[in-house]
C-alpha positions, 0 to 999 in steps of 0.5 A: 102266772097272771090271772086269766083275762077271760074264762071260756067254759064248757057246759056239760060236765063243767057247769052242768051235770052230765045227767041233766043233759042225758036224762032230761034234755035229750029225752025231752027233745026226742019225745017232742021231735015228731010234733016239732017237725010236723008244725015247724018243718016248713019254717025257713030256719027249720027247713034249712037245717033239715036240708043239712040233715038230708045232705049228710045222710042222702036218701034217709028220712030226716027224722030217722037220721036225727033220732039215730044222731040223738041215740049216738050223741053225734055232735052234728050242728043241725041236730044241735040247732034243732034240739035248741029250738025244741028246748026253747018251748020247754024253757019258756013254759017252765017245763025245763030249768037249766041245771048248774052245779051249786058253785057255778053261778056265784063264781061266774057273777064274782069273776064278771064283777071282778073284771074277768071276761066270760064266754061259753064253748059247747057242742050244744048250739048257741041258742041252746046255751043261752036258753040254759043260762037264761032260764037257769035255776040261778036266774038269768046269767046271760048278761055275764057272758061276752060270747057264745060259741058252738061247733060252727067254730069247729070241733071241740077236739080241734086246735084251730077252733080255739084259735078261732075263738081267741081271734073272735074275742080279740085276746091272746090265747094265753090270756084265756082259760078253758074249763072242760071235763074232757081231756081231748078238748083240753088238749086241743085248747092247749095246743092253741096256747090257751090255759086249761083246767079240767073239772073233775066233779065227783057227781059226773065220775070224770076221770082225771087227766094228768096232762092238765091242772085239775079242780073239783069245782069252780071255787077251786078253779078260782083259787088255783088261777087267782080269780076273784072270789064268788059274788 
């Protein structure tokens, strides 16, 4: 099998510990929600997102809906966008640093230097993705990526989403390798013709899925798929 032309990676459970998202990012956004809505709720971008929340839950106060979605980890696009806006302040003033597993940054740099394209597909909003990689513990990694995709492309467990991303990247699906810890996401990617690999990181307690190739970290992905060495 020829090495992939592009690696499309998930974030939570793949590049980043699930605990960082669950125990740092989500509580940060919840604690800051009321103050953010009070000061920024009338801003056009925020108001438009709040209208989407109201449309999804008619008759409910947007703040209450958002808190319930946070508690249930609903992958709602307006919630993810608002969380990203709240996190931005924390990243910019240094209260937040984007967590990456220790093997990730060096591999991303090595793959990019070796001519492999890189892109991200996460349920977190594109701005939130760029904040995590731009203010990461390993420095600003955003210049390495050719594309960032979120649920505006469709759900991560829907095959059509991956076909749409391949079209956006102007690559045949078979030349893209998708990395995720979630078997159902990998199933959807494979259904659209992408190569797949499940990250089974011990620290996240991921359950291995026999339907897909597996790797314990990014160096193992590189070895399995013929990618360049870490930079």
